[in-house]
ZAMARGU-4260 file (C-alpha; in steps of 0.2 Angstrom, whole numbers, plus 5000, padded with zeros to 4 digits):
<rodrens>
0) 4803/4927/4904 | 4799/4915/4918 | 4796/4928/4931 | 4809/4922/4943 | 4817/4935/4953
5) 4835/4934/4960 | 4835/4931/4978 | 4841/4947/4988 | 4857/4943/4999 | 4857/4959/5009
10) 4863/4976/5003 | 4874/4976/4988 | 4892/4983/4990 | 4886/5000/4983 | 4873/5002/4997
15) 4883/4997/5012 | 4887/5011/5025 | 4874/5023/5029 | 4860/5011/5023 | 4866/4995/5031
20) 4856/4987/5046 | 4860/4993/5063 | 4864/4979/5076 | 4861/4987/5093 | 4874/4975/5100
25) 4888/4984/5092 | 4897/4997/5103 | 4894/5011/5089 | 4881/5015/5076 | 4888/5011/5059
30) 4876/5022/5050 | 4882/5037/5061 | 4900/5032/5058 | 4898/5031/5039 | 4890/5048/5038
35) 4904/5056/5050 | 4917/5048/5039 | 4909/5054/5023 | 4909/5072/5030 | 4927/5070/5034
40) 4931/5064/5016 | 4921/5078/5009 | 4930/5091/5019 | 4947/5084/5013 | 4941/5083/4995
45) 4934/5100/4994 | 4947/5109/5005 | 4934/5116/5016 | 4939/5119/5029 | 4958/5118/5024
50) 4962/5114/5042 | 4955/5097/5039 | 4967/5092/5026 | 4981/5099/5036 | 4976/5088/5051
55) 4976/5073/5039 | 4993/5077/5032 | 5000/5080/5050 | 4993/5063/5056 | 4999/5054/5041
60) 5017/5061/5043 | 5015/5056/5062 | 5013/5038/5056 | 4994/5035/5057 | 4986/5026/5043
65) 4973/5035/5033 | 4960/5025/5041 | 4966/5030/5058 | 4968/5048/5053 | 4951/5050/5046
70) 4943/5042/5061 | 4952/5053/5072 | 4947/5068/5062 | 4929/5061/5063 | 4930/5063/5082
75) 4934/5081/5080 | 4919/5083/5068 | 4908/5074/5081 | 4915/5086/5095 | 4910/5101/5085
80) 4892/5093/5081 | 4890/5090/5099 | 4894/5108/5103 | 4882/5114/5091 | 4867/5103/5095
85) 4870/5099/5113 | 4877/5116/5119 | 4866/5126/5107 | 4882/5135/5100 | 4884/5140/5082
90) 4898/5132/5072 | 4915/5139/5078 | 4929/5137/5066 | 4942/5141/5079 | 4935/5128/5091
95) 4934/5116/5077 | 4952/5120/5072 | 4958/5118/5090 | 4949/5100/5090 | 4959/5096/5075
100) 4975/5102/5082 | 4974/5092/5098 | 4973/5076/5088 | 4987/5064/5089
</rodrens>
C-alpha cells in the first residue's frame, strides 16, 4: 500500500442533510429543515399521529406535490414545537391537529 488517501470532496450523499455545513447567508437553516422533514416522514411512516398522514393525503388530493405537502406539514410541526418550547405548553394533539387542518 502506498499510504495515499482519497481526497475528501465534502459530505457524501449519505451524510447530506442534518450534517451538512450551514451557510449563514441562507434564509433558513438546512440542518433544522432536514430534521423537521425527517420528523414529518417518521410520522407519516409510523402513522403516529394518524392526522399527519390524513393531512398529507388531503394536500396531495388538492394538487400539492409530495415535497410541498411535507414542507407544509413541517410548518405545523414547527408551530407545535414553538408552542411547547416558547410558550412552555405541553404537546397538545388537538392543537397540532388544528394546525394540520388549516394547511392548504
